BAKE-774814 format. One line per 2 residues: number of its first residue (from 1); their letters; for each residue z, y, x of C-alpha. Coordinates in steps of 0.02 Angstrom, whole numbers. Last residue first. Layout:
N
NUM> A> Z:Y:X  ...;
***
This chain:
798
798> XX> 4353:1531:8956  4300:1694:8877;
796> XX> 4226:1693:8704  4060:1773:8657;
794> XX> 3925:1658:8729  4005:1489:8687;
792> XX> 4063:1559:8519  3887:1616:8472;
790> XX> 3808:1450:8525  3934:1356:8418;
788> XX> 3890:1475:8275  3713:1408:8270;
786> XX> 3534:1471:8294  3554:1595:8437;
784> XX> 3456:1733:8524  3549:1816:8668;
782> XX> 3490:1990:8717  3534:2084:8877;
780> XX> 3539:2275:8870  3498:2370:9030;
778> XX> 3336:2446:8967  3340:2463:8778;
776> XX> 3242:2626:8759  3114:2587:8894;
774> XX> 3074:2421:8810  3004:2515:8659;
772> XX> 3070:2423:8507  2950:2310:8412;
770> XX> 3005:2162:8523  3181:2179:8453;
768> XX> 3115:2148:8277  3021:1992:8336;
766> XX> 3182:1921:8409  3268:1934:8239;
764> XX> 3226:1752:8197  3332:1692:8344;
762> XX> 3486:1769:8262  3567:1901:8373;
760> XX> 3699:1912:8511  3696:2076:8607;
758> XX> 3747:2107:8787  3772:2271:8879;
756> XX> 3862:2382:8754  3865:2568:8803;
754> XX> 3890:2643:8630  3717:2722:8630;
752> XX> 3641:2554:8674  3736:2472:8531;
750> XX> 3675:2609:8411  3497:2579:8472;
748> XX> 3517:2392:8439  3588:2423:8265;
746> XX> 3451:2542:8214  3316:2427:8280;
744> XX> 3394:2277:8194  3409:2356:8022;
742> XX> 3397:2188:7933  3483:2019:7952;
740> XX> 3431:1847:8016  3533:1688:7980;
738> XX> 3655:1597:8096  3691:1416:8048;
736> XX> 3871:1353:8047  3848:1233:7901;
734> XX> 3954:1347:7792  3824:1483:7822;
732> XX> 3827:1637:7933  3740:1806:7930;
730> XX> 3702:1900:8090  3763:2034:8210;
728> XX> 3839:2037:8383  3911:2149:8519;
726> XX> 3969:2107:8695  4026:2238:8824;
724> XX> 4189:2142:8852  4203:1952:8823;
722> XX> 4305:1904:8671  4478:1843:8717;
720> XX> 4531:1661:8696  4691:1632:8595;
718> XX> 4608:1487:8504  4656:1543:8327;
716> XX> 4631:1729:8361  4467:1709:8456;
714> XX> 4400:1591:8322  4444:1720:8188;
712> XX> 4359:1862:8286  4204:1755:8317;
710> XX> 4193:1706:8132  4211:1888:8080;
708> XX> 4075:1942:8204  3958:1803:8145;
706> XX> 3978:1858:7963  3962:2047:7993;
704> XX> 3780:2047:7934  3822:1990:7756;
702> XX> 3838:2163:7676  3977:2284:7630;
700> XX> 4081:2426:7697  4160:2575:7608;
698> XX> 4231:2705:7731  4414:2751:7704;
696> XX> 4467:2596:7802  4400:2662:7965;
694> XX> 4449:2498:8046  4394:2326:7982;
692> XX> 4545:2212:7954  4555:2023:7945;
690> XX> 4727:1945:7916  4748:1757:7943;
688> XX> 4906:1672:7877  4965:1528:7986;
686> XX> 5056:1364:7956  4920:1263:7867;
684> XX> 4781:1326:7981  4881:1277:8135;
682> XX> 4885:1095:8078  4698:1080:8112;
680> XX> 4730:1108:8301  4590:1221:8364;
678> XX> 4475:1169:8507  4306:1217:8437;
676> XX> 4257:1038:8396  4431:1006:8323;
674> XX> 4424:1160:8210  4257:1116:8127;
672> XX> 4306:1112:7942  4445:1241:7957;
670> XX> 4332:1352:8063  4190:1342:7936;
668> XX> 4309:1382:7792  4374:1534:7886;
666> XX> 4197:1600:7916  4147:1571:7735;
664> XX> 4300:1666:7672  4256:1812:7788;
662> XX> 4074:1811:7729  4135:1810:7548;
660> XX> 4238:1966:7582  4084:2051:7657;
658> XX> 3980:2010:7503  4116:2076:7387;
656> XX> 4133:2244:7474  4265:2287:7604;
654> XX> 4379:2440:7600  4466:2396:7765;
652> XX> 4579:2251:7718  4562:2063:7697;
650> XX> 4703:1936:7691  4671:1749:7710;
648> XX> 4802:1616:7671  4877:1454:7736;
646> XX> 5063:1473:7713  5168:1575:7833;
644> XX> 5178:1630:8013  5061:1772:8061;
642> XX> 4887:1779:8136  4787:1935:8181;
640> XX> 4604:1978:8163  4513:2141:8202;
638> XX> 4327:2166:8172  4275:2323:8263;
636> XX> 4125:2427:8211  3969:2497:8294;
634> XX> 3838:2602:8205  3655:2605:8156;
632> XX> 3577:2731:8038  3647:2873:7930;
630> XX> 3647:2763:7773  3741:2631:7871;
628> XX> 3685:2479:7973  3821:2386:8066;
626> XX> 3837:2298:8234  3996:2201:8269;
624> XX> 4127:2208:8408  4259:2071:8410;
622> XX> 4451:2076:8411  4553:1917:8386;
620> XX> 4614:1898:8566  4666:2055:8657;
618> XX> 4594:2180:8782  4421:2213:8713;
616> XX> 4320:2326:8825  4166:2435:8807;
614> XX> 4184:2499:8631  4331:2616:8662;
612> XX> 4244:2687:8816  4092:2750:8721;
610> XX> 4176:2914:8676  4137:3032:8534;
608> XX> 4193:3212:8504  4197:3276:8683;
606> XX> 4299:3436:8696  4230:3599:8634;
604> XX> 4049:3645:8601  4029:3799:8712;
602> XX> 4162:3766:8844  4124:3580:8845;
600> XX> 3940:3620:8869  3978:3741:9011;
598> XX> 4080:3607:9099  3934:3486:9087;
596> XX> 3825:3616:9173  3698:3736:9098;
594> XX> 3540:3817:9164  3469:3994:9161;
592> XX> 3642:4072:9150  3642:4228:9043;
590> XX> 3617:4415:9074  3649:4578:8982;
588> XX> 3837:4555:8982  3887:4572:8799;
586> XX> 3721:4544:8707  3667:4407:8828;
584> XX> 3835:4320:8815  3828:4326:8624;
582> XX> 3650:4255:8626  3708:4115:8743;
580> XX> 3848:4066:8623  3730:4070:8475;
578> XX> 3604:3964:8572  3738:3834:8611;
576> XX> 3790:3824:8427  3606:3805:8376;
574> XX> 3590:3661:8500  3739:3577:8414;
572> XX> 3657:3602:8243  3492:3527:8303;
570> XX> 3586:3377:8374  3668:3355:8204;
568> XX> 3496:3349:8123  3419:3236:8253;
566> XX> 3408:3069:8165  3499:2905:8193;
564> XX> 3670:2986:8209  3826:2997:8317;
562> XX> 3822:3168:8399  3934:3263:8520;
560> XX> 3961:3147:8670  3800:3045:8674;
558> XX> 3674:3177:8616  3756:3324:8704;
556> XX> 3772:3223:8866  3590:3168:8855;
554> XX> 3536:3349:8831  3636:3395:8986;
552> XX> 3548:3261:9088  3378:3310:9020;
550> XX> 3405:3490:9076  3429:3637:8958;
548> XX> 3327:3792:8995  3353:3983:8990;
546> XX> 3206:4080:9060  3225:4213:8923;
544> XX> 3083:4273:8811  3124:4158:8665;
542> XX> 3310:4197:8666  3316:4292:8501;
540> XX> 3418:4162:8408  3280:4083:8302;
538> XX> 3159:4085:8449  3280:3989:8559;
536> XX> 3321:3870:8415  3138:3823:8391;
534> XX> 3105:3804:8578  3259:3690:8593;
532> XX> 3218:3584:8439  3034:3545:8465;
530> XX> 2972:3484:8634  3134:3472:8733;
528> XX> 3243:3413:8587  3113:3287:8529;
526> XX> 3098:3222:8708  3287:3203:8727;
524> XX> 3297:3122:8555  3166:2994:8606;
522> XX> 3263:2948:8762  3424:2930:8661;
520> XX> 3336:2811:8542  3279:2877:8374;
518> XX> 3314:2801:8205  3189:2693:8116;
516> XX> 3059:2744:7989  3013:2606:7868;
514> XX> 2848:2619:7776  2862:2555:7597;
512> XX> 2699:2556:7498  2766:2605:7329;
510> XX> 2718:2535:7158  2839:2388:7171;
508> XX> 2982:2508:7207  2953:2590:7038;
506> XX> 2959:2422:6947  3115:2370:7043;
504> XX> 3201:2536:7000  3261:2620:7159;
502> XX> 3448:2620:7200  3433:2481:7330;
500> XX> 3294:2572:7423  3416:2690:7508;
498> XX> 3367:2841:7612  3206:2882:7520;
496> XX> 3048:2985:7542  2893:2979:7432;
494> XX> 2717:3026:7483  2589:3053:7346;
492> XX> 2410:3086:7399  2328:3160:7244;
490> XX> 2152:3097:7205  2213:2982:7064;
488> XX> 2306:3123:6977  2178:3149:6838;
486> XX> 2251:3246:6692  2261:3187:6511;
484> XX> 2292:3323:6383  2439:3387:6281;
482> XX> 2475:3513:6420  2658:3522:6368;
480> XX> 2682:3334:6349  2590:3293:6511;
478> XX> 2482:3137:6507  2422:3055:6669;
476> XX> 2251:2976:6643  2197:2952:6826;
474> XX> 2379:2903:6854  2359:2729:6782;
472> XX> 2280:2613:6912  2344:2716:7058;
470> XX> 2522:2693:6991  2643:2827:7050;
468> XX> 2627:2951:6906  2638:2816:6773;
466> XX> 2797:2742:6845  2869:2916:6876;
464> XX> 2919:2930:6693  3028:2777:6717;
462> XX> 3111:2862:6866  3144:3014:6754;
460> XX> 3255:2911:6637  3289:2998:6472;
458> XX> 3389:3143:6401  3539:3030:6368;
456> XX> 3563:3006:6556  3466:2958:6713;
454> XX> 3474:3000:6898  3343:3019:7035;
452> XX> 3423:3008:7209  3307:2868:7271;
450> XX> 3156:2983:7258  3234:3098:7387;
448> XX> 3077:3204:7412  2919:3168:7314;
446> XX> 2800:3250:7438  2634:3295:7358;
444> XX> 2480:3303:7471  2349:3397:7373;
442> XX> 2196:3325:7283  2176:3424:7121;
440> XX> 2189:3593:7208  2255:3763:7155;
438> XX> 2418:3721:7246  2531:3802:7115;
436> XX> 2442:3727:6964  2452:3553:7043;
434> XX> 2638:3582:7074  2667:3639:6895;
432> XX> 2574:3484:6832  2691:3370:6931;
430> XX> 2845:3472:6888  2819:3450:6702;
428> XX> 2747:3588:6593  2868:3712:6518;
426> XX> 2954:3738:6349  3075:3885:6336;
424> XX> 3085:3870:6146  3009:3705:6090;
422> XX> 2833:3701:6016  2760:3665:6189;
420> XX> 2830:3489:6191  2920:3477:6356;
418> XX> 2852:3418:6525  2821:3242:6591;
416> XX> 2919:3251:6754  3058:3375:6715;
414> XX> 3048:3313:6535  3125:3148:6591;
412> XX> 3288:3239:6625  3404:3171:6759;
410> XX> 3346:3260:6917  3485:3253:7048;
408> XX> 3371:3237:7199  3188:3246:7147;
406> XX> 3138:3386:7267  2951:3409:7243;
404> XX> 2858:3468:7399  2684:3542:7400;
402> XX> 2543:3531:7527  2360:3579:7526;
400> XX> 2241:3463:7615  2159:3481:7786;
398> XX> 2179:3301:7841  2299:3334:7985;
396> XX> 2386:3481:7899  2428:3374:7746;
394> XX> 2490:3234:7859  2599:3358:7954;
392> XX> 2678:3416:7791  2719:3235:7748;
390> XX> 2797:3211:7919  2911:3359:7884;
388> XX> 2988:3261:7740  3021:3102:7838;
386> XX> 3082:3192:7994  3223:3082:8063;
384> XX> 3367:3181:7986  3421:3057:7854;
382> XX> 3406:2869:7878  3246:2778:7833;
380> XX> 3110:2747:7705  2945:2839:7700;
378> XX> 2860:2789:7537  2670:2793:7527;
376> XX> 2578:2790:7361  2399:2748:7403;
374> XX> 2257:2867:7356  2120:2791:7254;
372> XX> 1968:2790:7363  1821:2903:7402;
370> XX> 1693:2927:7541  1697:2744:7588;
368> XX> 1685:2766:7778  1785:2928:7794;
366> XX> 1916:2874:7667  1937:2708:7756;
364> XX> 1961:2797:7923  2081:2923:7846;
362> XX> 2192:2784:7778  2190:2694:7945;
360> XX> 2238:2857:8032  2387:2874:7915;
358> XX> 2443:2695:7950  2426:2721:8139;
356> XX> 2535:2876:8126  2665:2777:8034;
354> XX> 2673:2640:8165  2675:2764:8310;
352> XX> 2826:2860:8244  2854:2939:8418;
350> XX> 2867:3128:8430  2813:3228:8279;
348> XX> 2719:3395:8267  2602:3379:8417;
346> XX> 2572:3193:8392  2523:3215:8209;
344> XX> 2407:3360:8248  2327:3268:8395;
342> XX> 2300:3112:8288  2214:3218:8155;
340> XX> 2104:3296:8289  2051:3124:8348;
338> XX> 2025:3063:8170  1908:3205:8122;
336> XX> 1888:3161:7937  1936:3330:7868;
334> XX> 1956:3320:7680  1870:3450:7573;
332> XX> 1984:3532:7447  1958:3479:7267;
330> XX> 1923:3570:7105  1892:3462:6953;
328> XX> 2032:3522:6840  2109:3654:6953;
326> XX> 2241:3710:6826  2253:3898:6800;
324> XX> 2138:3904:6648  2234:3766:6558;
322> XX> 2398:3851:6600  2336:4016:6525;
320> XX> 2281:3922:6369  2458:3855:6347;
318> XX> 2535:4025:6382  2424:4106:6248;
316> XX> 2464:3972:6118  2651:3994:6141;
314> XX> 2636:4185:6154  2545:4195:5987;
312> XX> 2664:4075:5900  2800:4209:5889;
310> XX> 2689:4331:5791  2673:4505:5868;
308> XX> 2500:4474:5939  2426:4447:5764;
306> XX> 2337:4281:5749  2155:4246:5702;
304> XX> 2089:4280:5877  2225:4169:5949;
302> XX> 2171:4021:5842  1990:4040:5899;
300> XX> 2049:4044:6080  2151:3885:6054;
298> XX> 2006:3793:5972  1892:3835:6120;
296> XX> 2024:3783:6246  2048:3616:6159;
294> XX> 1859:3585:6161  1844:3627:6347;
292> XX> 1993:3516:6389  1918:3368:6296;
290> XX> 1747:3399:6377  1820:3388:6551;
288> XX> 1833:3541:6664  1731:3649:6780;
286> XX> 1773:3829:6739  1638:3964:6751;
284> XX> 1634:3994:6562  1824:3984:6550;
282> XX> 1846:4142:6653  1735:4239:6534;
280> XX> 1830:4173:6384  1996:4220:6466;
278> XX> 1930:4395:6504  1876:4418:6323;
276> XX> 2047:4360:6264  2130:4486:6380;
274> XX> 2014:4625:6318  2057:4583:6137;
272> XX> 2241:4588:6180  2219:4760:6261;
270> XX> 2129:4827:6106  1953:4897:6124;
268> XX> 1855:5022:6227  1947:5187:6232;
266> XX> 1895:5236:6055  1957:5068:5990;
264> XX> 2121:5097:6081  2140:5267:5999;
262> XX> 2107:5193:5826  2235:5055:5856;
260> XX> 2360:5184:5914  2331:5284:5755;
258> XX> 2356:5129:5648  2512:5084:5745;
256> XX> 2576:5261:5724  2545:5252:5536;
254> XX> 2638:5087:5525  2780:5152:5634;
252> XX> 2800:5303:5521  2797:5195:5364;
250> XX> 2928:5081:5437  3035:5229:5489;
248> XX> 3018:5309:5317  3071:5145:5236;
246> XX> 3220:5135:5352  3265:5317:5316;
244> XX> 3253:5287:5129  3367:5138:5143;
242> XX> 3492:5241:5243  3480:5386:5121;
240> XX> 3511:5272:4971  3658:5187:5057;
238> XX> 3735:5355:5101  3708:5423:4924;
236> XX> 3789:5269:4848  3936:5289:4966;
234> XX> 3953:5474:4925  3939:5441:4738;
232> XX> 4071:5303:4748  4188:5417:4845;
230> XX> 4159:5557:4717  4195:5439:4570;
228> XX> 4360:5386:4648  4408:5567:4680;
226> XX> 4358:5610:4500  4469:5470:4432;
224> XX> 4617:5537:4530  4581:5714:4472;
222> XX> 4574:5656:4291  4744:5574:4309;
220> XX> 4820:5737:4374  4736:5843:4240;
218> XX> 4802:5729:4101  4976:5735:4178;
216> XX> 4965:5926:4175  4903:5926:3995;
214> XX> 5054:5824:3940  5011:5730:3781;
212> XX> 4918:5588:3869  4824:5480:3741;
210> XX> 4653:5554:3776  4664:5522:3963;
208> XX> 4715:5341:3934  4568:5322:3814;
206> XX> 4452:5384:3952  4523:5255:4072;
204> XX> 4501:5113:3946  4323:5170:3905;
202> XX> 4278:5144:4088  4219:5279:4208;
200> XX> 4069:5393:4234  4157:5555:4181;
198> XX> 4060:5656:4050  4200:5661:3921;
196> XX> 4332:5686:4055  4237:5838:4125;
194> XX> 4226:5919:3952  4405:5876:3905;
192> XX> 4477:5946:4068  4368:6101:4056;
190> XX> 4419:6120:3874  4602:6119:3922;
188> XX> 4574:6243:4065  4476:6366:3954;
186> XX> 4359:6471:4061  4201:6365:4065;
184> XX> 4064:6467:4151  4078:6379:4320;
182> XX> 4057:6209:4238  3898:6264:4149;
180> XX> 3822:6320:4315  3864:6150:4392;
178> XX> 3770:6066:4249  3615:6169:4286;
176> XX> 3589:6061:4444  3528:5919:4333;
174> XX> 3614:5749:4355  3502:5602:4405;
172> XX> 3507:5646:4592  3696:5627:4599;
170> XX> 3771:5704:4757  3760:5883:4691;
168> XX> 3836:5837:4522  3978:5742:4610;
166> XX> 4014:5894:4719  4021:6007:4564;
164> XX> 4143:5888:4477  4256:5889:4630;
162> XX> 4251:6079:4641  4286:6106:4455;
160> XX> 4431:5982:4460  4501:6070:4614;
158> XX> 4497:6237:4525  4590:6165:4376;
156> XX> 4721:6083:4487  4741:6244:4587;
154> XX> 4774:6335:4423  4906:6204:4390;
152> XX> 4982:6244:4561  5011:6424:4509;
150> XX> 5121:6376:4360  5064:6443:4191;
148> XX> 5057:6271:4112  4952:6256:3956;
146> XX> 5063:6221:3806  5083:6040:3759;
144> XX> 4945:5969:3653  4986:5944:3469;
142> XX> 4946:5782:3380  4885:5775:3201;
140> XX> 4962:5634:3100  4842:5526:3001;
138> XX> 4820:5433:2837  4681:5308:2856;
136> XX> 4512:5260:2788  4398:5124:2855;
134> XX> 4235:5093:2766  4172:5018:2601;
132> XX> 4303:4948:2613  4447:4946:2737;
130> XX> 4561:5067:2646  4731:5151:2673;
128> XX> 4758:5115:2857  4925:5194:2904;
126> XX> 4988:5326:3025  4836:5335:3138;
124> XX> 4866:5463:3275  4767:5623:3293;
122> XX> 4687:5733:3427  4604:5897:3386;
120> XX> 4431:5970:3358  4294:5862:3428;
118> XX> 4118:5916:3384  3994:5801:3303;
116> XX> 3806:5792:3306  3746:5653:3194;
114> XX> 3600:5535:3212  3578:5421:3062;
112> XX> 3497:5250:3049  3366:5200:2920;
110> XX> 3230:5161:3051  3146:5330:3019;
108> XX> 3304:5426:3072  3410:5537:2958;
106> XX> 3480:5691:3048  3657:5757:3019;
104> XX> 3724:5917:3094  3892:5991:3142;
102> XX> 4001:5848:3082  4177:5903:3125;
100> XX> 4281:5784:3228  4464:5732:3224;
98> XX> 4498:5639:3385  4573:5466:3413;
96> XX> 4740:5378:3440  4782:5204:3374;
94> XX> 4636:5111:3455  4536:4997:3341;
92> XX> 4505:4810:3359  4662:4762:3262;
90> XX> 4598:4855:3108  4441:4748:3109;
88> XX> 4279:4780:3202  4109:4712:3148;
86> XX> 3998:4702:3304  4134:4671:3433;
84> XX> 4057:4691:3606  4134:4865:3632;
82> XX> 4309:4793:3638  4455:4913:3608;
80> XX> 4349:5016:3488  4366:5206:3499;
78> XX> 4415:5319:3352  4325:5467:3274;
76> XX> 4414:5532:3117  4294:5630:3006;
74> XX> 4287:5809:2944  4133:5873:2854;
72> XX> 4237:5934:2704  4145:5823:2582;
70> XX> 3957:5787:2584  3963:5760:2772;
68> XX> 4116:5648:2755  4031:5540:2623;
66> XX> 3874:5519:2726  3970:5485:2888;
64> XX> 4076:5348:2806  3922:5267:2726;
62> XX> 3828:5265:2892  3982:5193:2979;
60> XX> 3998:5050:2855  3812:5012:2867;
58> XX> 3813:5004:3058  3678:5108:3144;
56> XX> 3751:5278:3188  3669:5371:3332;
54> XX> 3793:5496:3405  3763:5670:3477;
52> XX> 3925:5739:3555  4000:5913:3559;
50> XX> 4164:5925:3656  4306:6037:3596;
48> XX> 4431:5894:3577  4379:5733:3668;
46> XX> 4271:5593:3597  4282:5423:3681;
44> XX> 4127:5319:3716  4045:5149:3707;
42> XX> 4088:5068:3540  4136:5210:3423;
40> XX> 4233:5178:3261  4208:5314:3127;
38> XX> 4363:5332:3016  4367:5420:2848;
36> XX> 4516:5538:2838  4677:5555:2737;
34> XX> 4791:5704:2774  4644:5824:2749;
32> XX> 4599:5940:2894  4587:6122:2839;
30> XX> 4771:6146:2881  4730:6117:3063;
28> XX> 4639:6282:3072  4504:6300:3204;
26> XX> 4481:6481:3261  4527:6434:3442;
24> XX> 4395:6299:3450  4269:6426:3389;
22> XX> 4314:6536:3536  4226:6414:3651;
20> XX> 4067:6432:3551  3941:6297:3527;
18> XX> 4042:6190:3645  3941:6090:3770;
16> XX> 3865:5919:3753  3688:5980:3714;
14> XX> 3639:6022:3536  3531:5931:3413;
12> XX> 3352:5955:3359  3273:5874:3510;
10> XX> 3133:5896:3636  3100:6081:3609;
8> XX> 3283:6120:3643  3279:6054:3821;
6> XX> 3399:5912:3859  3570:5907:3944;
4> XX> 3674:5749:3946  3810:5751:4078;
2> XX> 3842:5578:4148  3979:5590:4280;
***
């Protein structure tokens, strides 16, 4: 609603209320002439009984008002259909309007006229009689239907008053006096006209109200429009209050922040200021390069200019915090007591003499020279032999701090080099994080499982390691998060790997490969006695008991329940025994102090592995070979059978390309030299040879099974059995030469574990056998050969 009420001292015309409600009753329709001047209104509709001040500006309208005022003061007020039309025609005018009486006319300084008019009765245009100088028309006066006396109509009137009052209260621009005026209106028809006149709705809706003859229908439509207006007012009020509340909240928080700031100043300064002061103080005693000092200084200045609530504040703060935490030029002092270092290494690891000697050599050079670029060692060997724990022992031996980085499965270059610090969740790389964690710039860093590093669209971490693991480059290692060069040349990096084939050639070139071989049975017994059994006893609450495991029982556990190069499975079997003993102690209060073979079978179940199957070969065409797998050495059968058919070679057992080529080479050699070996050449044309390597689910590859395949084929074609207890390994050529292969120690120890008594090897592998402790291979006879004829003479029975 838009009720216009102004004080009398501000204007000479009346408010929009009737001068006298009874005056409307004294109005005589006969006083209205049948022909009236018309006054088109653009933005409003005049209702009977309502007083309205109007500013008239158009020349036609001014002339019409002048003439009407001089005459009987009656004029026909009609609404325009389109308020944008400046010079309306007959078609632009509505057909129903209100006869108005000009109450007062005031001439304005700009030539316009302000008139106060009061609506009297509705009319309908019968015919336009003149268009110039202004519109004139003959009219028919319209009668309103009699006011309904029904009770529900009174409810309509009351409801209209209530709705209008609510709208006034919700609208801050409407004066509260308007509600008083509403209460004092007694005439229902005038109330409807008064409220309709001031309703904040379109001209079309108001014109609809004016045109309705039935007062009840008019009241019903008005109530609908009032409901709509009330909903809009409530929504507007809600939005206004919400906005006001948000502004009030912001102002409140601002004042509280100001008060808090004042309180903090009284207490000795803001917390952020104190933190920055502490960082500055810490930086003063820091030993670091000039570049780092300059970057820290700029970062602190930037923080002092920033508000703590800005997002970049935490980014800069965390970067400076990392710089302060890093031990830029802080080193632990190395202990050069070689005797003590040897004692530490011997106490924590059994055997490994070659590696221990290498570590002592490094310490000796460091002691004499005082400083050297640390080498990058890589311990290579099967799992479970103590590669990772050896790195920890080295750190203890030389008095350095130790940290382990597990590289298995890493496929994001940022894990090594760090992220740009502008990214959300950015962190320094693992190398810098490790240095930060150890608080030392010369720790021992174990790069565990370096051969398991992957690569994808996020980069190749092994390429990022090239800089880390090059003594000529890593003194200027650049981390993306740190945005500074950091000296890693004093760090002793030790990598561990199970398979060198998956390493990048460039990365492998930077590593000093130290091969760790598997353990012999005797070594495993000592490791179990010195390390594993005491550890498992303590872990299972049996440390105070007198329970022991004899060497003979340990040997049975190793040979019958494990098949590995390391001692991880042995450790698990010992844990099973300790759990059983702990249960017995808890139930009965006592346990046996020593175990028998029967006890072991009761605790661990029936024997898992048996050497018997390797000891004898009962048919021609079956030979025993030595293999090297990722878990160490192993024994495998090569089975060959002949069948009638065309000359052909079948291969099964999940063999790789190299192994298939070895089989083809062996057959070609036999075909070329059949007469010398005692094979009829015509047999090759009538027989199909089938070579199978059992455990077909396990992938197998490599050239070292060449001599075994040739022996198995020769045995099948000649019908001579392979001698029992004989194993062999080596690569063959078409000329019949036997070439050396790798993993000899692993293979020999596996053969010893399996109970083989004679081994046939290439003569060039003799030096590898000599590196093995003679105690571990006692009872095994070695034959060193150069040609396949020698192999067949040794392997085949007469």
